[in-house]
TIKOL-378545 format. One record per atom (N, C-alpha, C): z, y, x; residue number from 1; atom name; residue in three letters. Coordinates in nm, 2 decimals, padded with zeros to 4 digits. Layout:
N
<r <Z,Y,X>,NUM,CA,Ala>;
...
// end
This chain:
154
<r <00.01,-00.12,00.09>,1,N,Met>;
<r <00.01,00.00,-00.01>,1,CA,Met>;
<r <-00.01,00.12,00.09>,1,C,Met>;
<r <-00.10,00.21,00.06>,2,N,Lys>;
<r <-00.11,00.36,00.15>,2,CA,Lys>;
<r <-00.05,00.47,00.09>,2,C,Lys>;
<r <00.04,00.50,00.17>,3,N,Val>;
<r <00.10,00.62,00.11>,3,CA,Val>;
<r <00.06,00.78,00.20>,3,C,Val>;
<r <00.02,00.88,00.11>,4,N,Gln>;
<r <-00.02,00.97,00.17>,4,CA,Gln>;
<r <00.12,01.11,00.19>,4,C,Gln>;
<r <00.14,01.16,00.25>,5,N,Gly>;
<r <00.22,01.26,00.29>,5,CA,Gly>;
<r <00.36,01.23,00.23>,5,C,Gly>;
<r <00.44,01.12,00.27>,6,N,Ile>;
<r <00.55,01.10,00.24>,6,CA,Ile>;
<r <00.63,01.12,00.34>,6,C,Ile>;
<r <00.78,01.18,00.35>,7,N,Asn>;
<r <00.87,01.20,00.43>,7,CA,Asn>;
<r <00.97,01.11,00.46>,7,C,Asn>;
<r <00.96,01.00,00.36>,8,N,Arg>;
<r <01.07,00.91,00.38>,8,CA,Arg>;
<r <01.04,00.78,00.44>,8,C,Arg>;
<r <01.10,00.72,00.51>,9,N,Tyr>;
<r <01.07,00.61,00.62>,9,CA,Tyr>;
<r <01.08,00.47,00.56>,9,C,Tyr>;
<r <01.14,00.46,00.45>,10,N,Lys>;
<r <01.09,00.34,00.37>,10,CA,Lys>;
<r <01.07,00.37,00.21>,10,C,Lys>;
<r <01.02,00.29,00.17>,11,N,Leu>;
<r <00.96,00.32,00.02>,11,CA,Leu>;
<r <01.04,00.17,-00.05>,11,C,Leu>;
<r <01.08,00.21,-00.13>,12,N,Lys>;
<r <01.17,00.12,-00.23>,12,CA,Lys>;
<r <01.11,00.11,-00.36>,12,C,Lys>;
<r <01.07,-00.02,-00.41>,13,N,Leu>;
<r <01.02,-00.06,-00.55>,13,CA,Leu>;
<r <01.13,-00.11,-00.59>,13,C,Leu>;
<r <01.20,-00.05,-00.72>,14,N,Phe>;
<r <01.30,-00.10,-00.79>,14,CA,Phe>;
<r <01.24,-00.16,-00.92>,14,C,Phe>;
<r <01.30,-00.24,-01.01>,15,N,Phe>;
<r <01.28,-00.28,-01.14>,15,CA,Phe>;
<r <01.40,-00.33,-01.18>,15,C,Phe>;
<r <01.41,-00.32,-01.30>,16,N,Asn>;
<r <01.54,-00.35,-01.38>,16,CA,Asn>;
<r <01.52,-00.47,-01.45>,16,C,Asn>;
<r <01.56,-00.57,-01.43>,17,N,Leu>;
<r <01.54,-00.70,-01.54>,17,CA,Leu>;
<r <01.67,-00.77,-01.54>,17,C,Leu>;
<r <01.74,-00.78,-01.67>,18,N,Asn>;
<r <01.84,-00.84,-01.70>,18,CA,Asn>;
<r <01.96,-00.77,-01.64>,18,C,Asn>;
<r <01.95,-00.65,-01.63>,19,N,Leu>;
<r <02.05,-00.53,-01.57>,19,CA,Leu>;
<r <02.06,-00.56,-01.40>,19,C,Leu>;
<r <01.96,-00.62,-01.34>,20,N,Arg>;
<r <01.98,-00.68,-01.21>,20,CA,Arg>;
<r <01.87,-00.58,-01.14>,20,C,Arg>;
<r <01.91,-00.50,-01.01>,21,N,Ile>;
<r <01.81,-00.42,-00.95>,21,CA,Ile>;
<r <01.77,-00.51,-00.83>,21,C,Ile>;
<r <01.64,-00.51,-00.81>,22,N,Thr>;
<r <01.59,-00.59,-00.70>,22,CA,Thr>;
<r <01.51,-00.51,-00.61>,22,C,Thr>;
<r <01.51,-00.53,-00.50>,23,N,Glu>;
<r <01.44,-00.44,-00.41>,23,CA,Glu>;
<r <01.33,-00.53,-00.33>,23,C,Glu>;
<r <01.20,-00.46,-00.33>,24,N,Leu>;
<r <01.11,-00.57,-00.30>,24,CA,Leu>;
<r <01.07,-00.48,-00.19>,24,C,Leu>;
<r <01.05,-00.54,-00.05>,25,N,Pro>;
<r <00.98,-00.52,00.08>,25,CA,Pro>;
<r <00.86,-00.48,00.07>,25,C,Pro>;
<r <00.83,-00.31,00.10>,26,N,Val>;
<r <00.69,-00.30,00.11>,26,CA,Val>;
<r <00.62,-00.23,00.22>,26,C,Val>;
<r <00.51,-00.28,00.31>,27,N,Lys>;
<r <00.46,-00.25,00.39>,27,CA,Lys>;
<r <00.39,-00.10,00.37>,27,C,Lys>;
<r <00.44,00.00,00.45>,28,N,Ile>;
<r <00.32,00.13,00.45>,28,CA,Ile>;
<r <00.32,00.18,00.54>,28,C,Ile>;
<r <00.19,00.26,00.52>,29,N,Asn>;
<r <00.15,00.33,00.63>,29,CA,Asn>;
<r <00.13,00.48,00.60>,29,C,Asn>;
<r <00.19,00.56,00.67>,30,N,Ile>;
<r <00.24,00.67,00.65>,30,CA,Ile>;
<r <00.13,00.80,00.73>,30,C,Ile>;
<r <00.04,00.85,00.66>,31,N,Asn>;
<r <-00.05,00.93,00.71>,31,CA,Asn>;
<r <-00.16,00.87,00.84>,31,C,Asn>;
<r <-00.17,00.72,00.83>,32,N,Asp>;
<r <-00.23,00.68,00.92>,32,CA,Asp>;
<r <-00.18,00.69,01.05>,32,C,Asp>;
<r <-00.06,00.73,01.10>,33,N,Lys>;
<r <-00.05,00.72,01.23>,33,CA,Lys>;
<r <00.03,00.62,01.29>,33,C,Lys>;
<r <00.13,00.56,01.20>,34,N,Tyr>;
<r <00.19,00.45,01.24>,34,CA,Tyr>;
<r <00.25,00.38,01.12>,34,C,Tyr>;
<r <00.24,00.24,01.14>,35,N,Glu>;
<r <00.33,00.14,01.04>,35,CA,Glu>;
<r <00.49,00.13,01.05>,35,C,Glu>;
<r <00.56,00.11,00.97>,36,N,Arg>;
<r <00.69,00.08,00.94>,36,CA,Arg>;
<r <00.69,-00.01,00.81>,36,C,Arg>;
<r <00.79,-00.11,00.83>,37,N,Phe>;
<r <00.82,-00.18,00.73>,37,CA,Phe>;
<r <00.97,-00.14,00.67>,37,C,Phe>;
<r <00.99,-00.20,00.53>,38,N,Glu>;
<r <01.08,-00.15,00.48>,38,CA,Glu>;
<r <01.23,-00.21,00.56>,38,C,Glu>;
<r <01.31,-00.11,00.57>,39,N,Gly>;
<r <01.43,-00.18,00.66>,39,CA,Gly>;
<r <01.43,-00.12,00.80>,39,C,Gly>;
<r <01.30,-00.08,00.83>,40,N,Gln>;
<r <01.26,-00.07,00.99>,40,CA,Gln>;
<r <01.20,00.06,01.02>,40,C,Gln>;
<r <01.31,00.16,01.08>,41,N,Met>;
<r <01.27,00.27,01.15>,41,CA,Met>;
<r <01.22,00.30,01.26>,41,C,Met>;
<r <01.09,00.34,01.30>,42,N,Asp>;
<r <01.06,00.35,01.43>,42,CA,Asp>;
<r <01.08,00.49,01.48>,42,C,Asp>;
<r <01.20,00.48,01.57>,43,N,Trp>;
<r <01.27,00.57,01.63>,43,CA,Trp>;
<r <01.21,00.66,01.71>,43,C,Trp>;
<r <01.14,00.60,01.80>,44,N,Asn>;
<r <01.08,00.65,01.89>,44,CA,Asn>;
<r <00.95,00.74,01.84>,44,C,Asn>;
<r <00.88,00.70,01.73>,45,N,Glu>;
<r <00.80,00.80,01.67>,45,CA,Glu>;
<r <00.86,00.88,01.57>,45,C,Glu>;
<r <00.94,00.88,01.54>,46,N,Phe>;
<r <01.03,00.96,01.46>,46,CA,Phe>;
<r <01.09,01.07,01.54>,46,C,Phe>;
<r <01.14,01.06,01.68>,47,N,Leu>;
<r <01.18,01.16,01.77>,47,CA,Leu>;
<r <01.05,01.24,01.82>,47,C,Leu>;
<r <00.95,01.17,01.84>,48,N,Lys>;
<r <00.84,01.24,01.84>,48,CA,Lys>;
<r <00.82,01.35,01.77>,48,C,Lys>;
<r <00.81,01.31,01.64>,49,N,Glu>;
<r <00.76,01.41,01.57>,49,CA,Glu>;
<r <00.90,01.51,01.54>,49,C,Glu>;
<r <01.01,01.46,01.56>,50,N,Thr>;
<r <01.09,01.58,01.56>,50,CA,Thr>;
<r <01.08,01.69,01.64>,50,C,Thr>;
<r <01.07,01.62,01.77>,51,N,Lys>;
<r <01.04,01.74,01.88>,51,CA,Lys>;
<r <00.93,01.80,01.84>,51,C,Lys>;
<r <00.82,01.75,01.79>,52,N,Glu>;
<r <00.71,01.86,01.77>,52,CA,Glu>;
<r <00.73,01.95,01.66>,52,C,Glu>;
<r <00.82,01.91,01.57>,53,N,Asn>;
<r <00.87,01.99,01.44>,53,CA,Asn>;
<r <00.95,02.11,01.51>,53,C,Asn>;
<r <01.02,02.06,01.59>,54,N,Phe>;
<r <01.10,02.16,01.67>,54,CA,Phe>;
<r <01.02,02.28,01.77>,54,C,Phe>;
<r <00.91,02.25,01.82>,55,N,Glu>;
<r <00.82,02.33,01.89>,55,CA,Glu>;
<r <00.75,02.39,01.79>,55,C,Glu>;
<r <00.72,02.35,01.68>,56,N,Lys>;
<r <00.64,02.48,01.59>,56,CA,Lys>;
<r <00.75,02.59,01.54>,56,C,Lys>;
<r <00.88,02.52,01.51>,57,N,Phe>;
<r <00.99,02.61,01.47>,57,CA,Phe>;
<r <01.04,02.72,01.56>,57,C,Phe>;
<r <01.03,02.70,01.67>,58,N,Asn>;
<r <01.07,02.75,01.82>,58,CA,Asn>;
<r <00.98,02.85,01.83>,58,C,Asn>;
<r <00.83,02.82,01.79>,59,N,Lys>;
<r <00.71,02.96,01.82>,59,CA,Lys>;
<r <00.76,03.03,01.69>,59,C,Lys>;
<r <00.81,03.00,01.59>,60,N,Cys>;
<r <00.84,03.10,01.46>,60,CA,Cys>;
<r <00.99,03.18,01.51>,60,C,Cys>;
<r <01.08,03.11,01.55>,61,N,Ser>;
<r <01.23,03.16,01.58>,61,CA,Ser>;
<r <01.25,03.14,01.72>,61,C,Ser>;
<r <01.19,03.18,01.81>,62,N,Pro>;
<r <01.25,03.17,01.97>,62,CA,Pro>;
<r <01.35,03.20,02.00>,62,C,Pro>;
<r <01.42,03.32,01.93>,63,N,Glu>;
<r <01.56,03.37,01.94>,63,CA,Glu>;
<r <01.65,03.29,01.91>,63,C,Glu>;
<r <01.64,03.23,01.79>,64,N,Thr>;
<r <01.73,03.09,01.76>,64,CA,Thr>;
<r <01.74,02.98,01.86>,64,C,Thr>;
<r <01.65,02.94,01.90>,65,N,Phe>;
<r <01.63,02.82,02.00>,65,CA,Phe>;
<r <01.69,02.87,02.14>,65,C,Phe>;
<r <01.68,03.00,02.15>,66,N,Lys>;
<r <01.72,03.03,02.29>,66,CA,Lys>;
<r <01.87,03.03,02.27>,66,C,Lys>;
<r <01.93,03.09,02.17>,67,N,Gly>;
<r <02.08,03.09,02.14>,67,CA,Gly>;
<r <02.14,02.96,02.14>,67,C,Gly>;
<r <02.07,02.87,02.08>,68,N,Phe>;
<r <02.11,02.74,02.05>,68,CA,Phe>;
<r <02.13,02.68,02.20>,68,C,Phe>;
<r <02.04,02.69,02.30>,69,N,Gly>;
<r <02.00,02.63,02.40>,69,CA,Gly>;
<r <02.11,02.67,02.50>,69,C,Gly>;
<r <02.14,02.83,02.48>,70,N,Ile>;
<r <02.25,02.87,02.60>,70,CA,Ile>;
<r <02.39,02.82,02.53>,70,C,Ile>;
<r <02.40,02.82,02.39>,71,N,Met>;
<r <02.53,02.69,02.36>,71,CA,Met>;
<r <02.55,02.61,02.40>,71,C,Met>;
<r <02.43,02.50,02.39>,72,N,Gly>;
<r <02.47,02.37,02.41>,72,CA,Gly>;
<r <02.45,02.34,02.56>,72,C,Gly>;
<r <02.42,02.46,02.66>,73,N,Lys>;
<r <02.42,02.40,02.79>,73,CA,Lys>;
<r <02.56,02.45,02.85>,73,C,Lys>;
<r <02.61,02.53,02.77>,74,N,Asp>;
<r <02.78,02.57,02.80>,74,CA,Asp>;
<r <02.85,02.44,02.77>,74,C,Asp>;
<r <02.81,02.38,02.65>,75,N,Ala>;
<r <02.89,02.29,02.57>,75,CA,Ala>;
<r <02.90,02.17,02.66>,75,C,Ala>;
<r <02.77,02.14,02.71>,76,N,Lys>;
<r <02.74,02.00,02.78>,76,CA,Lys>;
<r <02.82,01.99,02.92>,76,C,Lys>;
<r <02.82,02.12,02.96>,77,N,Lys>;
<r <02.84,02.11,03.13>,77,CA,Lys>;
<r <02.98,02.05,03.19>,77,C,Lys>;
<r <02.98,01.98,03.27>,78,N,Glu>;
<r <03.07,01.90,03.33>,78,CA,Glu>;
<r <03.20,01.98,03.31>,78,C,Glu>;
<r <03.33,01.90,03.27>,79,N,Gly>;
<r <03.45,02.00,03.26>,79,CA,Gly>;
<r <03.57,01.86,03.26>,79,C,Gly>;
<r <03.65,01.89,03.19>,80,N,Ala>;
<r <03.74,01.79,03.18>,80,CA,Ala>;
<r <03.68,01.66,03.11>,80,C,Ala>;
<r <03.58,01.67,03.03>,81,N,Leu>;
<r <03.54,01.56,02.95>,81,CA,Leu>;
<r <03.39,01.55,03.07>,81,C,Leu>;
<r <03.32,01.43,03.06>,82,N,Ser>;
<r <03.19,01.41,03.12>,82,CA,Ser>;
<r <03.09,01.44,03.03>,82,C,Ser>;
<r <02.96,01.46,03.08>,83,N,Glu>;
<r <02.86,01.49,02.98>,83,CA,Glu>;
<r <02.82,01.35,02.89>,83,C,Glu>;
<r <02.84,01.24,02.92>,84,N,Lys>;
<r <02.86,01.12,02.87>,84,CA,Lys>;
<r <02.95,01.15,02.75>,84,C,Lys>;
<r <03.09,01.16,02.79>,85,N,Thr>;
<r <03.18,01.17,02.69>,85,CA,Thr>;
<r <03.14,01.27,02.54>,85,C,Thr>;
<r <03.10,01.38,02.62>,86,N,Lys>;
<r <03.04,01.50,02.52>,86,CA,Lys>;
<r <02.94,01.42,02.41>,86,C,Lys>;
<r <02.84,01.37,02.46>,87,N,Glu>;
<r <02.73,01.32,02.39>,87,CA,Glu>;
<r <02.79,01.19,02.29>,87,C,Glu>;
<r <02.89,01.12,02.34>,88,N,Leu>;
<r <02.94,01.00,02.26>,88,CA,Leu>;
<r <03.01,01.10,02.14>,88,C,Leu>;
<r <03.07,01.19,02.15>,89,N,Val>;
<r <03.15,01.27,02.04>,89,CA,Val>;
<r <03.02,01.32,01.97>,89,C,Val>;
<r <02.94,01.39,02.02>,90,N,Ala>;
<r <02.83,01.42,01.94>,90,CA,Ala>;
<r <02.76,01.33,01.84>,90,C,Ala>;
<r <02.74,01.22,01.90>,91,N,Leu>;
<r <02.70,01.10,01.82>,91,CA,Leu>;
<r <02.79,01.06,01.71>,91,C,Leu>;
<r <02.92,01.06,01.75>,92,N,Gly>;
<r <03.02,01.07,01.64>,92,CA,Gly>;
<r <03.00,01.17,01.52>,92,C,Gly>;
<r <02.96,01.27,01.55>,93,N,Ile>;
<r <02.95,01.39,01.45>,93,CA,Ile>;
<r <02.81,01.37,01.40>,93,C,Ile>;
<r <02.70,01.33,01.48>,94,N,Ser>;
<r <02.59,01.30,01.40>,94,CA,Ser>;
<r <02.60,01.19,01.29>,94,C,Ser>;
<r <02.68,01.08,01.29>,95,N,Ile>;
<r <02.70,01.02,01.22>,95,CA,Ile>;
<r <02.78,01.05,01.08>,95,C,Ile>;
<r <02.89,01.14,01.10>,96,N,Ala>;
<r <02.96,01.20,01.01>,96,CA,Ala>;
<r <02.87,01.29,00.91>,96,C,Ala>;
<r <02.79,01.36,01.00>,97,N,Thr>;
<r <02.71,01.42,00.92>,97,CA,Thr>;
<r <02.57,01.39,00.84>,97,C,Thr>;
<r <02.53,01.27,00.90>,98,N,Arg>;
<r <02.44,01.21,00.85>,98,CA,Arg>;
<r <02.31,01.26,00.87>,98,C,Arg>;
<r <02.28,01.28,01.00>,99,N,Cys>;
<r <02.17,01.38,01.06>,99,CA,Cys>;
<r <02.11,01.26,01.16>,99,C,Cys>;
<r <01.98,01.22,01.08>,100,N,Glu>;
<r <01.89,01.11,01.16>,100,CA,Glu>;
<r <01.84,01.15,01.30>,100,C,Glu>;
<r <01.80,01.29,01.28>,101,N,Ser>;
<r <01.75,01.36,01.41>,101,CA,Ser>;
<r <01.87,01.37,01.52>,101,C,Ser>;
<r <01.95,01.41,01.46>,102,N,Cys>;
<r <02.07,01.43,01.58>,102,CA,Cys>;
<r <02.09,01.29,01.63>,102,C,Cys>;
<r <02.10,01.19,01.54>,103,N,Ile>;
<r <02.15,01.05,01.60>,103,CA,Ile>;
<r <02.04,01.01,01.71>,103,C,Ile>;
<r <01.90,01.06,01.69>,104,N,Gly>;
<r <01.82,01.01,01.78>,104,CA,Gly>;
<r <01.82,01.06,01.89>,104,C,Gly>;
<r <01.83,01.19,01.88>,105,N,Leu>;
<r <01.83,01.29,02.00>,105,CA,Leu>;
<r <01.94,01.27,02.08>,105,C,Leu>;
<r <02.07,01.25,02.03>,106,N,His>;
<r <02.19,01.23,02.09>,106,CA,His>;
<r <02.19,01.10,02.17>,106,C,His>;
<r <02.11,00.97,02.10>,107,N,Met>;
<r <02.09,00.87,02.17>,107,CA,Met>;
<r <02.02,00.84,02.28>,107,C,Met>;
<r <01.91,00.95,02.28>,108,N,Glu>;
<r <01.82,00.96,02.38>,108,CA,Glu>;
<r <01.89,00.99,02.51>,108,C,Glu>;
<r <01.98,01.12,02.48>,109,N,His>;
<r <02.07,01.16,02.59>,109,CA,His>;
<r <02.18,01.03,02.64>,109,C,His>;
<r <02.23,00.99,02.55>,110,N,Leu>;
<r <02.30,00.85,02.62>,110,CA,Leu>;
<r <02.26,00.76,02.68>,110,C,Leu>;
<r <02.12,00.72,02.66>,111,N,Val>;
<r <02.04,00.62,02.71>,111,CA,Val>;
<r <02.02,00.68,02.86>,111,C,Val>;
<r <01.96,00.77,02.88>,112,N,Arg>;
<r <01.95,00.88,02.99>,112,CA,Arg>;
<r <02.09,00.88,03.07>,112,C,Arg>;
<r <02.20,00.91,03.00>,113,N,Leu>;
<r <02.32,00.91,03.08>,113,CA,Leu>;
<r <02.38,00.78,03.14>,113,C,Leu>;
<r <02.27,00.66,03.08>,114,N,Gly>;
<r <02.35,00.53,03.13>,114,CA,Gly>;
<r <02.47,00.47,03.01>,114,C,Gly>;
<r <02.49,00.52,02.92>,115,N,Ala>;
<r <02.58,00.46,02.83>,115,CA,Ala>;
<r <02.55,00.31,02.78>,115,C,Ala>;
<r <02.65,00.23,02.79>,116,N,Thr>;
<r <02.64,00.09,02.75>,116,CA,Thr>;
<r <02.62,00.06,02.62>,116,C,Thr>;
<r <02.57,-00.07,02.57>,117,N,Arg>;
<r <02.58,-00.10,02.44>,117,CA,Arg>;
<r <02.74,-00.07,02.39>,117,C,Arg>;
<r <02.84,-00.16,02.47>,118,N,Asp>;
<r <02.97,-00.15,02.42>,118,CA,Asp>;
<r <03.00,-00.01,02.39>,118,C,Asp>;
<r <03.00,00.07,02.49>,119,N,Glu>;
<r <03.01,00.24,02.44>,119,CA,Glu>;
<r <02.97,00.26,02.34>,119,C,Glu>;
<r <02.83,00.24,02.31>,120,N,Ile>;
<r <02.80,00.29,02.18>,120,CA,Ile>;
<r <02.86,00.21,02.06>,120,C,Ile>;
<r <02.86,00.10,02.06>,121,N,Ile>;
<r <02.95,00.01,01.94>,121,CA,Ile>;
<r <03.07,00.08,01.91>,121,C,Ile>;
<r <03.15,00.10,02.04>,122,N,Glu>;
<r <03.27,00.13,02.01>,122,CA,Glu>;
<r <03.26,00.29,01.94>,122,C,Glu>;
<r <03.17,00.37,01.99>,123,N,Thr>;
<r <03.18,00.49,01.93>,123,CA,Thr>;
<r <03.15,00.50,01.78>,123,C,Thr>;
<r <03.02,00.39,01.76>,124,N,Leu>;
<r <03.00,00.39,01.64>,124,CA,Leu>;
<r <03.10,00.31,01.53>,124,C,Leu>;
<r <03.17,00.23,01.58>,125,N,Ser>;
<r <03.32,00.16,01.51>,125,CA,Ser>;
<r <03.37,00.27,01.48>,125,C,Ser>;
<r <03.42,00.37,01.57>,126,N,Met>;
<r <03.54,00.46,01.55>,126,CA,Met>;
<r <03.47,00.57,01.44>,126,C,Met>;
<r <03.33,00.60,01.43>,127,N,Ser>;
<r <03.28,00.67,01.36>,127,CA,Ser>;
<r <03.27,00.61,01.21>,127,C,Ser>;
<r <03.25,00.46,01.21>,128,N,Ser>;
<r <03.27,00.42,01.07>,128,CA,Ser>;
<r <03.38,00.41,01.04>,128,C,Ser>;
<r <03.51,00.40,01.08>,129,N,Phe>;
<r <03.66,00.39,01.06>,129,CA,Phe>;
<r <03.69,00.56,00.99>,129,C,Phe>;
<r <03.62,00.66,01.02>,130,N,Met>;
<r <03.67,00.77,01.01>,130,CA,Met>;
<r <03.57,00.81,00.89>,130,C,Met>;
<r <03.46,00.78,00.90>,131,N,Gly>;
<r <03.37,00.81,00.78>,131,CA,Gly>;
<r <03.36,00.71,00.65>,131,C,Gly>;
<r <03.39,00.61,00.67>,132,N,Gly>;
<r <03.40,00.50,00.56>,132,CA,Gly>;
<r <03.27,00.45,00.55>,132,C,Gly>;
<r <03.21,00.41,00.42>,133,N,Gly>;
<r <03.09,00.32,00.37>,133,CA,Gly>;
<r <02.95,00.41,00.44>,133,C,Gly>;
<r <02.96,00.55,00.41>,134,N,Pro>;
<r <02.83,00.61,00.45>,134,CA,Pro>;
<r <02.83,00.63,00.61>,134,C,Pro>;
<r <02.93,00.62,00.66>,135,N,Ser>;
<r <02.92,00.61,00.82>,135,CA,Ser>;
<r <02.89,00.49,00.87>,135,C,Ser>;
<r <02.92,00.37,00.82>,136,N,Ile>;
<r <02.88,00.23,00.86>,136,CA,Ile>;
<r <02.72,00.23,00.84>,136,C,Ile>;
<r <02.66,00.30,00.74>,137,N,Thr>;
<r <02.51,00.26,00.71>,137,CA,Thr>;
<r <02.45,00.36,00.81>,137,C,Thr>;
<r <02.49,00.50,00.85>,138,N,Tyr>;
<r <02.42,00.55,01.00>,138,CA,Tyr>;
<r <02.47,00.51,01.13>,138,C,Tyr>;
<r <02.59,00.44,01.12>,139,N,Ser>;
<r <02.60,00.35,01.27>,139,CA,Ser>;
<r <02.50,00.25,01.27>,139,C,Ser>;
<r <02.51,00.17,01.15>,140,N,Ala>;
<r <02.39,00.07,01.18>,140,CA,Ala>;
<r <02.24,00.13,01.23>,140,C,Ala>;
<r <02.21,00.24,01.16>,141,N,Lys>;
<r <02.08,00.32,01.20>,141,CA,Lys>;
<r <02.08,00.33,01.34>,141,C,Lys>;
<r <02.20,00.41,01.40>,142,N,Ala>;
<r <02.20,00.43,01.52>,142,CA,Ala>;
<r <02.23,00.33,01.62>,142,C,Ala>;
<r <02.27,00.20,01.58>,143,N,Leu>;
<r <02.25,00.11,01.68>,143,CA,Leu>;
<r <02.10,00.06,01.72>,143,C,Leu>;
<r <02.05,00.07,01.59>,144,N,Asp>;
<r <01.90,00.02,01.58>,144,CA,Asp>;
<r <01.83,00.10,01.68>,144,C,Asp>;
<r <01.87,00.27,01.66>,145,N,Ala>;
<r <01.80,00.38,01.76>,145,CA,Ala>;
<r <01.82,00.35,01.88>,145,C,Ala>;
<r <01.94,00.30,01.94>,146,N,Tyr>;
<r <01.96,00.24,02.06>,146,CA,Tyr>;
<r <01.88,00.13,02.10>,146,C,Tyr>;
<r <01.86,00.02,02.02>,147,N,Glu>;
<r <01.80,-00.07,02.07>,147,CA,Glu>;
<r <01.64,-00.04,02.12>,147,C,Glu>;
<r <01.58,00.05,02.02>,148,N,Gln>;
<r <01.46,00.08,02.01>,148,CA,Gln>;
<r <01.43,00.19,02.13>,148,C,Gln>;
<r <01.53,00.26,02.17>,149,N,Ile>;
<r <01.49,00.35,02.28>,149,CA,Ile>;
<r <01.51,00.29,02.41>,149,C,Ile>;
<r <01.63,00.21,02.42>,150,N,Val>;
<r <01.62,00.14,02.53>,150,CA,Val>;
<r <01.50,00.04,02.58>,150,C,Val>;
<r <01.46,-00.01,02.46>,151,N,Ala>;
<r <01.36,-00.09,02.50>,151,CA,Ala>;
<r <01.22,-00.01,02.53>,151,C,Ala>;
<r <01.19,00.09,02.47>,152,N,Arg>;
<r <01.11,00.18,02.56>,152,CA,Arg>;
<r <01.11,00.22,02.66>,152,C,Arg>;
<r <01.24,00.26,02.71>,153,N,Gln>;
<r <01.25,00.29,02.87>,153,CA,Gln>;
<r <01.23,00.13,02.94>,153,C,Gln>;
<r <01.24,00.04,02.90>,154,N,Ser>;
<r <01.21,-00.09,02.99>,154,CA,Ser>;
<r <01.10,-00.11,03.03>,154,C,Ser>;
// end
């Protein structure tokens, strides 16, 4: 099934039969760029698109990005906490705020900084504990992002 102009990364087809809701997996092709399967998000492609969108917005509002960059540079500098520890905190906040772009971008930084799978899982576990059900869902997405980003770098 081809879907034009859809921004969601999964398509669910529901039908109600005897008060039961069933989800049918549907293979979709989004804008002929790449394929995704229900339940599987292509994090590397998603991050590429996110960065392209940032570039477009940066052209429209360069002072916003300049200010954000200055703030980020100061926040990330080594101090009492290492950059990796700060990125783990940022990942936890990304889970809590349910920001997929943030999850992916911070996960890229964590992979670059050498975060281990165990460090990621402990961070996701704490985020899930603090945020409950919604955070468990986004933690599972974040683990998938980690695995895909690591695989890309291998």
